[in-house]
C-alpha positions, 0 to 999 in steps of 0.5 A: 938937970938931973940926968939920973931921972931921964934916959933915951932909948933908941931901938927898932928892927935890925938893919935900920941904923939905930947906932947912927941915930943914937950916936948923933943924939948922944953927941948933940945932947952930951950923952953916952951910949949904953948898948942893949945888944946881947951879942955886942958884949962879946970881944972878937964878934964885930962884923957879925954883930954890927958893932960899927965902932967907927961910927962912935967918934968921941961918944963914949960907949958901954957894954960893948966888948966886956966879955969873952965869947966863952963866957955866959952873959945873962940878963942879970949881968946885963942889968947889973952892968947897965945900971952901973953904967947909967949911974956913972953917966948920971954922976958926970951929969951926962945923958944915957942913950940906950941903944939896941934891939935885943927884946929881952934886954929892952923889955927888962929896962922898959918894964923894970921887972923883977928877975924871978927864979933867983940868981943863976947857979953856974956851978949847978949848971956845969954839973948838968950841962953834959946831959942832952936836952932829952934828959933835962926835959925828963927832970922838969914837971909838965906844968913847967914844960907846957909854955915852952916852944919846940925851939925852947925845948931843944935849948939846953941853956933854957932848960938849965935855967928852968930847972933852977927856977923849979928847984929854987922856988919863984924867988925874985931879985930886984931889978938893979936898973934905977927907975927913970923917965924914958923917951923911946925912939924907934927908927922906921922904914917900911918892911920892903925897905928893911928887907932890901937893907938887910940884903945889902948889909949881909952882902957887905958884911960877907965882903968885909970878912964875916966868914973869916971872923967866925973862923978866927973865933973857932981858932981861938977855941970857941966851940961849934956849939957855942957859935951855934948858940950865937944864932943867925950869922954865926950859926950859918957861917959855922955850918958853912965852915964845917962843910954842912952847907955851901956858900950860896945856900949859906948866904940865901938861908941867912938872908931869909932867917934875918928877914924872919928875925926882923918880922919877929921884932916888928911883932914885938914892937907892936905888942909893946904899943898895944901894952901901952909903951909910947914909941915915937917912930922916926922915919929913916932915922931923921936926926932933926925930928928925933932931936926936937923930941929929945929937946922937948923931953929933957926940958919937960915940955909936952910931947906930941902923939906919935905920928906912926904906930906900927900896930896900925900898919897892915902890910897885907898878905905876902906877894913874893 
């Protein structure tokens, strides 16, 4: 079997157990995991990113703990690293199992799109980085600013990249990921169950030392601004450690923010389906159901239509 031509993608919203299913499938079909998580690449960020390395057992994994928190790890670097890992795995006649929920990374893999705007210019960014977002905004033309949200307008890294595109023209860098046939598996739980799982996971991580992990990163020289950049858990815990928020407020705000993040992921998966991506949603991450699909896929047998389509599920107005 030519494993360079096929790959499995295991995805889904946060807190549904993507890693557990991906590892089981990799162990069953002679595979290796390629992480598609934008924060698990960083060393020392274990609890807050949910690396769960103990779940992997003997299953090899890639793109975890490959960068220091001080480094900039961008989409191009992810695609370079993922493409290299994919080829190495195929050369061993093993199966790549791509696992994660970072929408930007998955979208680049699924759609194999080119990277417009050329390669990042880190030297140029360093020269402009001391400038506040307000000054960077003044350097961008109105047509470049029009599509940006308020959050993006306040994000200096986003603005620095946009300045590169405007200044360098809309050149394109080919996607370094090799083209391959994809089976997309999504772990499905109803929204109310996901909300409960998020709360249980958050309290577990707080009890396992997530606050101490962020404090340790700060002691190692990671700036408060950098911790804020990592978002979600790292942003709120950093605010708590600076005395800007008390612990109960940190926990409750974080719970709301993570649930909102899961909702945005849900919206993105629905968009994927509407745009033609076939996602086989596996209820509760059922290994037997997922394995049957993978077996048929690898043997080139016809696959059934997905039993669940998120785009056809309506939760109704909120009642809480």
